[in-house]
OpenMM code with the backbone's topology and positions (N, CA, C; nanometers):
from openmm import Vec3, app, unit

residues = "MET ASN GLN ASN ASP GLN VAL LEU LYS LEU LEU LYS GLN GLY PRO VAL THR PRO LEU ASP ALA LEU GLN LYS ALA GLY VAL PHE ARG LEU ALA ALA ARG VAL TRP ASP LEU ARG SER LYS GLY HIS SER ILE VAL THR ASP LEU ILE THR LYS GLY ASP LYS THR TYR ALA GLN TYR ARG LEU ASN GLY TRP GLY THR GLY".split()
positions = [
    Vec3(0.3983, 11.6376, 8.3788),
    Vec3(0.2847, 11.4978, 8.3295),
    Vec3(0.3434, 11.3828, 8.3827),
    Vec3(0.2332, 11.2998, 8.3836),
    Vec3(0.2852, 11.1560, 8.4630),
    Vec3(0.3014, 11.0396, 8.3722),
    Vec3(0.3049, 10.9304, 8.4610),
    Vec3(0.4430, 10.8618, 8.3679),
    Vec3(0.3494, 10.8088, 8.2333),
    Vec3(0.1904, 10.7628, 8.2510),
    Vec3(0.1259, 10.7749, 8.1075),
    Vec3(0.0958, 10.8342, 7.9906),
    Vec3(0.1327, 10.9487, 8.0767),
    Vec3(0.1883, 11.0319, 7.9438),
    Vec3(0.2557, 11.0110, 7.8372),
    Vec3(0.3785, 11.0275, 7.9448),
    Vec3(0.5291, 11.0303, 7.9142),
    Vec3(0.5422, 10.9346, 7.8128),
    Vec3(0.4757, 10.7846, 7.8337),
    Vec3(0.4906, 10.6233, 7.7786),
    Vec3(0.4189, 10.6825, 7.6202),
    Vec3(0.2975, 10.7258, 7.6649),
    Vec3(0.1854, 10.7785, 7.5242),
    Vec3(0.3017, 10.8447, 7.4058),
    Vec3(0.3778, 10.9514, 7.4757),
    Vec3(0.4268, 11.0453, 7.3907),
    Vec3(0.5234, 10.9451, 7.3089),
    Vec3(0.6121, 10.8338, 7.3849),
    Vec3(0.7794, 10.8213, 7.3318),
    Vec3(0.6907, 10.6938, 7.2525),
    Vec3(0.5491, 10.6409, 7.2526),
    Vec3(0.5307, 10.5646, 7.1641),
    Vec3(0.4548, 10.5960, 7.0225),
    Vec3(0.3844, 10.7401, 7.0268),
    Vec3(0.3611, 10.7853, 6.9720),
    Vec3(0.5067, 10.8786, 6.8287),
    Vec3(0.5715, 10.8636, 6.9058),
    Vec3(0.7402, 10.8834, 6.8233),
    Vec3(0.8068, 10.7133, 6.7618),
    Vec3(0.7504, 10.6149, 6.7939),
    Vec3(0.8510, 10.4642, 6.7418),
    Vec3(0.7766, 10.3743, 6.8683),
    Vec3(0.8307, 10.2272, 6.8613),
    Vec3(0.8486, 10.1383, 6.9601),
    Vec3(0.9273, 10.1636, 7.0470),
    Vec3(0.8294, 10.0814, 7.1708),
    Vec3(0.9988, 10.1642, 7.2764),
    Vec3(0.9601, 9.9993, 7.3339),
    Vec3(1.0836, 10.0224, 7.4168),
    Vec3(1.1349, 9.8714, 7.5180),
    Vec3(1.1701, 9.9441, 7.6146),
    Vec3(1.1081, 9.8614, 7.7325),
    Vec3(1.1296, 9.8652, 7.8900),
    Vec3(1.2485, 9.9435, 7.8681),
    Vec3(1.3637, 9.9313, 7.8205),
    Vec3(1.5068, 10.0430, 7.8416),
    Vec3(1.4950, 10.1577, 7.7472),
    Vec3(1.3881, 10.1981, 7.7067),
    Vec3(1.4020, 10.2719, 7.6000),
    Vec3(1.2805, 10.3686, 7.7390),
    Vec3(1.2259, 10.2957, 7.7974),
    Vec3(1.1187, 10.3802, 7.8632),
    Vec3(1.2261, 10.4308, 7.9872),
    Vec3(1.2812, 10.3380, 8.0183),
    Vec3(1.3672, 10.4187, 8.1667),
    Vec3(1.4606, 10.4755, 8.1245),
    Vec3(1.5275, 10.5131, 8.0458),
    Vec3(1.6466, 10.6001, 7.9904),
    Vec3(1.5853, 10.7784, 7.9609),
    Vec3(1.4439, 10.7324, 7.8752),
    Vec3(1.4295, 10.8520, 7.8566),
    Vec3(1.2788, 10.9308, 7.9211),
    Vec3(1.2467, 10.8267, 8.0059),
    Vec3(1.1029, 10.8935, 8.0808),
    Vec3(1.1510, 10.8584, 8.2575),
    Vec3(1.2196, 10.7760, 8.2744),
    Vec3(1.2412, 10.7245, 8.4245),
    Vec3(1.1262, 10.5978, 8.4618),
    Vec3(1.0539, 10.5662, 8.3764),
    Vec3(0.9621, 10.4279, 8.4339),
    Vec3(0.9776, 10.3077, 8.3796),
    Vec3(1.0004, 10.2820, 8.5164),
    Vec3(1.0662, 10.1213, 8.5548),
    Vec3(0.9450, 9.9711, 8.4860),
    Vec3(0.8048, 10.0368, 8.5386),
    Vec3(0.7486, 9.9023, 8.5391),
    Vec3(0.6848, 9.9618, 8.3850),
    Vec3(0.7335, 9.9470, 8.2833),
    Vec3(0.6372, 9.9845, 8.1299),
    Vec3(0.5371, 9.9062, 8.0946),
    Vec3(0.5207, 9.7676, 8.1077),
    Vec3(0.4149, 9.6985, 8.0938),
    Vec3(0.2830, 9.7699, 8.2170),
    Vec3(0.3153, 9.7750, 8.3051),
    Vec3(0.1791, 9.8551, 8.3617),
    Vec3(0.1590, 9.9327, 8.3360),
    Vec3(0.2422, 10.0453, 8.2764),
    Vec3(0.2197, 10.1803, 8.1978),
    Vec3(0.1088, 10.1287, 8.0415),
    Vec3(0.1841, 10.0252, 8.0518),
    Vec3(0.1054, 9.9636, 7.8714),
    Vec3(-0.0335, 9.9140, 7.9029),
    Vec3(-0.0722, 9.8796, 8.0005),
    Vec3(-0.1789, 9.8402, 8.0079),
    Vec3(-0.2976, 9.8930, 8.0994),
    Vec3(-0.2622, 10.0092, 8.1865),
    Vec3(-0.3459, 10.1589, 8.2270),
    Vec3(-0.3381, 10.2150, 8.1086),
    Vec3(-0.2965, 10.2204, 8.0267),
    Vec3(-0.3009, 10.3146, 7.8599),
    Vec3(-0.3772, 10.2384, 7.7494),
    Vec3(-0.4147, 10.0689, 7.7770),
    Vec3(-0.4954, 9.9472, 7.7106),
    Vec3(-0.6047, 10.0227, 7.7604),
    Vec3(-0.6498, 10.0182, 7.8856),
    Vec3(-0.7509, 10.0238, 7.9674),
    Vec3(-0.8443, 10.1392, 7.9138),
    Vec3(-0.7666, 10.2793, 7.8984),
    Vec3(-0.7971, 10.4112, 7.8588),
    Vec3(-0.7969, 10.3761, 7.7611),
    Vec3(-0.8314, 10.2036, 7.6083),
    Vec3(-0.8455, 10.2689, 7.4921),
    Vec3(-0.7487, 10.2657, 7.3926),
    Vec3(-0.6173, 10.2984, 7.4333),
    Vec3(-0.4891, 10.2670, 7.3451),
    Vec3(-0.5115, 10.0981, 7.2349),
    Vec3(-0.5165, 10.1437, 7.1720),
    Vec3(-0.4634, 9.9359, 7.0876),
    Vec3(-0.2856, 9.9941, 7.1116),
    Vec3(-0.2634, 9.8747, 7.1516),
    Vec3(-0.0818, 9.8924, 7.1676),
    Vec3(-0.0642, 9.7364, 7.1363),
    Vec3(0.0473, 9.7149, 7.0964),
    Vec3(0.1156, 9.6484, 7.0302),
    Vec3(0.2569, 9.5866, 7.0773),
    Vec3(0.2077, 9.4536, 7.1306),
    Vec3(0.3437, 9.3541, 7.1650),
    Vec3(0.4482, 9.3165, 7.0852),
    Vec3(0.5412, 9.3369, 7.0589),
    Vec3(0.5807, 9.1987, 6.9809),
    Vec3(0.7373, 9.2203, 7.1451),
    Vec3(0.7521, 9.0782, 7.1044),
    Vec3(0.8227, 9.0092, 7.1580),
    Vec3(0.9603, 8.9730, 7.0538),
    Vec3(1.1132, 9.0249, 7.1399),
    Vec3(1.2360, 9.0540, 7.0196),
    Vec3(1.2971, 8.9380, 7.1330),
    Vec3(1.3524, 8.9150, 7.0186),
    Vec3(1.4895, 8.7929, 7.0821),
    Vec3(1.6337, 8.8238, 7.0230),
    Vec3(1.6949, 8.8040, 7.0613),
    Vec3(1.8828, 8.8742, 7.0519),
    Vec3(1.9702, 8.7531, 7.1187),
    Vec3(2.0169, 8.6768, 7.0915),
    Vec3(2.0780, 8.5730, 7.1040),
    Vec3(1.9915, 8.4801, 7.2165),
    Vec3(1.9996, 8.5118, 7.3867),
    Vec3(1.9525, 8.4236, 7.4615),
    Vec3(1.8495, 8.4643, 7.5483),
    Vec3(1.8236, 8.6883, 7.5022),
    Vec3(1.7287, 8.6947, 7.5486),
    Vec3(1.6354, 8.7415, 7.4760),
    Vec3(1.4834, 8.7615, 7.5609),
    Vec3(1.3586, 8.8077, 7.4922),
    Vec3(1.2903, 8.9186, 7.5614),
    Vec3(1.3159, 9.0626, 7.5039),
    Vec3(1.2591, 9.1136, 7.5708),
    Vec3(1.0778, 9.1762, 7.4752),
    Vec3(1.0073, 9.2691, 7.5602),
    Vec3(0.9169, 9.3053, 7.5309),
    Vec3(0.9333, 9.4111, 7.3854),
    Vec3(0.8641, 9.4433, 7.3326),
    Vec3(0.8562, 9.6434, 7.3040),
    Vec3(0.7294, 9.6101, 7.2499),
    Vec3(0.6735, 9.7627, 7.2733),
    Vec3(0.5224, 9.7878, 7.2383),
    Vec3(0.5554, 9.9286, 7.1268),
    Vec3(0.4068, 9.9088, 7.0503),
    Vec3(0.4209, 9.9900, 6.9682),
    Vec3(0.2658, 10.0294, 6.9152),
    Vec3(0.2242, 10.1085, 6.9000),
    Vec3(0.0984, 10.1500, 6.8666),
    Vec3(0.0303, 10.0797, 6.7642),
    Vec3(-0.0976, 10.0738, 6.7813),
    Vec3(-0.0947, 9.9392, 6.6427),
    Vec3(-0.1101, 10.0342, 6.4965),
    Vec3(-0.0745, 10.0361, 6.4274),
    Vec3(-0.0429, 10.0308, 6.2947),
    Vec3(0.0481, 10.1374, 6.2702),
    Vec3(0.1227, 10.1733, 6.3605),
    Vec3(0.3026, 10.1896, 6.3417),
    Vec3(0.4155, 10.1491, 6.2959),
    Vec3(0.4450, 10.1739, 6.1954),
    Vec3(0.5223, 10.0366, 6.1769),
    Vec3(0.5080, 9.9836, 6.0773),
    Vec3(0.3891, 9.9529, 6.0073),
    Vec3(0.2989, 9.8568, 5.9797),
    Vec3(0.2910, 9.8379, 5.7960),
    Vec3(0.3384, 9.9491, 5.7366),
    Vec3(0.3268, 9.9429, 5.6105),
    Vec3(0.4448, 10.0660, 5.5840),
] * unit.nanometer
topology = app.Topology()
chain = topology.addChain("A")
for resn in residues:
    res = topology.addResidue(resn, chain)
    for name in ("N", "CA", "C"):
        topology.addAtom(name, app.Element.getBySymbol(name[0]), res)
């Protein structure tokens, strides 16, 4: 299974952060894999999460967790 497939599998389970991708799939460049998946037609939403003075991206499939 390539990294794009691994990231898509994670996204189908729920929101994914860069740390999740690294720990669960060994993917260092999550944003690049999300770009690849978007270019193949997957609708992926980016949410910016701020905790204290840290901000990071969290990705989810469009429609996941919206209702």
